C-alpha positions in Angstrom: -11.4 -53.2 -8.3 -11.4 -51.2 -11.5 -14.9 -50.0 -10.8 -13.8 -48.8 -7.4 -10.9 -46.9 -8.8 -13.1 -45.3 -11.4 -15.6 -44.2 -8.8 -12.8 -42.8 -6.6 -11.4 -40.8 -9.6 -14.9 -39.5 -10.5 -15.6 -38.4 -6.9 -12.2 -36.6 -6.6 -12.5 -35.0 -10.0 -15.9 -33.6 -9.0 -14.4 -32.0 -5.8 -11.3 -30.8 -7.7 -13.5 -29.2 -10.4 -15.9 -27.7 -7.8 -13.0 -26.3 -5.7 -11.3 -24.5 -8.6 -14.6 -23.3 -10.1 -15.6 -21.7 -6.8 -12.0 -20.3 -6.3 -12.0 -18.8 -9.8 -15.4 -17.2 -9.2 -14.2 -15.8 -5.9 -11.1 -14.3 -7.6 -13.3 -12.9 -10.3 -15.5 -11.2 -7.8 -12.6 -9.8 -5.9 -10.6 -8.4 -8.8 -13.2 -7.4 -11.4 -12.9 -3.8 -10.2 -9.1 -3.7 -10.2 -7.4 -0.8 -12.0 -3.9 0.5 -12.3 -3.6 4.0 -10.7 -0.2 4.7 -12.3 0.2 4.7 -16.1 3.9 3.9 -16.0 5.0 6.9 -18.1 3.8 10.1 -16.3 2.3 11.5 -13.1 -1.0 12.1 -14.8 -3.8 11.8 -12.2 -1.5 12.7 -9.3 -0.7 15.9 -7.5 2.1 16.9 -5.1 1.9 18.5 -1.7 3.4 20.9 -0.9 3.8 22.2 -4.5 7.3 23.5 -3.6 8.4 19.9 -3.5 7.2 19.0 -6.9 10.7 18.5 -8.3 11.3 15.7 -5.8 9.0 13.4 -7.8 9.4 11.9 -11.2 8.7 8.9 -13.4 11.7 6.9 -14.8 11.8 3.4 -16.3 8.2 2.7 -15.3 8.8 3.7 -11.7 7.4 6.5 -9.5 10.5 7.9 -7.8 10.7 10.3 -4.9 14.0 11.8 -3.9 17.4 10.9 -5.5 19.3 9.2 -2.7 21.9 11.9 -2.4 20.2 15.1 -1.4 18.5 15.5 2.0 14.7 15.8 1.9 13.9 19.3 3.3 10.3 18.6 4.3 7.7 15.9 4.1 6.4 15.6 0.6 3.4 13.7 -0.7 2.4 12.5 -4.2 -1.4 11.9 -4.1 -4.2 10.8 -6.3 -6.8 13.1 -7.7 -9.3 10.3 -7.2 -10.9 9.5 -3.8 -11.4 6.0 -2.6 -13.5 4.4 0.1 -13.4 0.6 0.5 -10.5 -0.8 -1.4 -7.5 -3.1 -1.6 -4.3 -1.4 -2.8 -1.3 -3.4 -4.0 2.1 -2.2 -5.0 5.9 -2.9 -5.0 8.2 -0.4 -3.2 11.9 0.1 -2.5 13.3 2.5 0.1 17.0 3.4 0.1 19.3 6.0 1.7 22.0 6.4 4.3 20.6 6.5 7.8 23.7 8.4 8.9 22.3 11.4 7.0 19.0 11.4 8.9 15.7 9.6 8.9 15.1 7.3 6.0 11.3 6.8 5.9 8.3 6.7 3.7 4.7 5.5 3.7 1.5 5.1 1.8 -1.3 7.5 2.8 -4.9 6.3 2.4 -8.3 7.8 3.3 -6.4 11.1 3.4 -7.0 14.7 2.6 -5.0 18.0 2.5 -6.4 20.0 5.4 -5.0 23.3 6.5 -1.9 22.8 4.4 -1.2 19.3 6.0 -1.8 15.8 4.7 -4.1 14.3 7.2 -5.1 10.6 7.2 -4.0 7.0 7.7 -0.6 5.8 6.7 0.9 2.4 6.1 4.5 3.1 7.3 7.8 2.1 5.6 11.3 2.2 7.1 13.4 0.9 10.0 11.6 1.2 13.3 8.3 1.7 11.5 7.8 -1.2 9.2 4.1 -2.2 8.9 2.8 0.4 11.5 -0.5 2.0 10.9 0.0 5.7 11.6 -2.5 8.6 11.6 -0.7 11.5 9.9 -1.2 14.9 11.4 -4.0 13.7 13.6 -3.5 11.0 16.3 0.0 9.6 15.6 0.7 5.9 15.7 -2.4 3.7 15.9 -0.9 0.2 15.7 2.7 -1.0 15.8 3.7 -3.5 13.1 4.2 -7.2 14.1 7.6 -8.1 12.6 7.9 -11.6 14.1 7.4 -13.3 10.8 8.2 -10.4 8.4 11.7 -9.9 9.7 12.7 -13.2 8.1 11.7 -12.2 4.6 11.9 -8.4 4.6 14.4 -6.8 2.2 15.2 -3.5 4.0 16.9 -1.9 1.0 15.3 -4.0 -1.8 11.9 -4.6 -3.3 9.0 -5.5 -1.1 5.2 -5.6 -1.7 2.5 -3.7 0.2 -1.1 -4.6 0.4 -3.6 -2.3 2.2 -7.1 -3.6 2.6 -9.7 -1.1 4.0 -13.4 -1.9 4.3 -15.8 0.0 6.5 -14.1 0.5 9.8 -11.7 -2.4 9.5 -8.1 -1.9 8.2 -5.5 -4.6 7.4 -2.0 -4.1 6.0 0.4 -6.7 4.7 4.1 -6.6 3.6 5.3 -9.4 1.4 2.0 -11.2 2.1 2.5 -11.1 5.9 -0.1 -9.2 7.9 1.7 -6.7 10.1 -1.2 -4.8 11.6 -5.0 -4.5 11.7 -7.1 -1.7 13.1 -10.7 -1.0 13.7 -11.8 2.6 13.6 -14.2 3.4 16.4 -14.4 7.2 15.9 -17.4 7.9 13.7 -16.1 11.4 12.9 -13.0 10.1 11.0 -13.7 10.1 7.2 -14.3 6.7 5.6 -13.0 7.9 2.2 -10.1 9.9 0.9 -7.0 10.2 -1.3 -4.2 7.6 -1.8 -0.8 9.2 -1.3 2.9 8.3 -1.4 5.0 10.0 1.3 8.7 10.8 1.5 9.7 11.8 4.9 12.1 14.7 5.6 15.5 14.2 7.2 18.0 12.0 5.3 18.9 11.5 1.7 16.1 9.1 1.1 14.9 7.7 -2.2 11.6 5.8 -2.5 10.5 3.9 -5.6 7.0 2.5 -6.4 5.7 0.3 -9.2 2.7 -1.8 -10.2 0.2 0.3 -8.2 -3.2 -1.3 -8.5 -6.4 -0.7 -6.6 -9.5 -2.9 -6.3 -12.7 -1.2 -5.3 -14.6 -3.3 -2.8 -18.4 -3.3 -3.3 -17.9 -0.8 -6.1 -16.9 2.1 -3.7 
């Protein structure tokens, strides 16, 4: 009996060790190229479009902040990286606040984007009531995929902190809020660029305030 127990324990220990060894290896492969794209103290490495809206963005207490929550946003404004990314997984925390009685309270995360003819053009993972988890194509084709909120609605904090994950590899896009996949999209137009800037949008209209923290990006396949 004791021999049988020892054999059982040895077998299970083997599978336990093998599982966690392979899991650790997989995690190491996934995150070995992960970097922070926000230094927590300044907007070094970021630009604003249009330049006239530069005063709407600041860093405070380790947060990137757009808007102040009291003044109306006069026009769409974007804080975007100097660096270009192709295949990646972007992760961050965000919080959107504002009084919807004053106008549209909306934000989003641009990716594979570029400033073209004075417009920010590219994909956007949307943020805000009526738009949560949508994949939008800013200044190009409009909404591509509507966000599935059937699960997310139970855990979404509309005016509190939430997490966003954007995974983009080749033509395939996936976005997650609080770990729940809201949308996926396969790009079939070969003329749409497969690389571009990461940007943080603040939409015009109401007295919106958007905050971001812990922005990291993992390059997939070194791209």
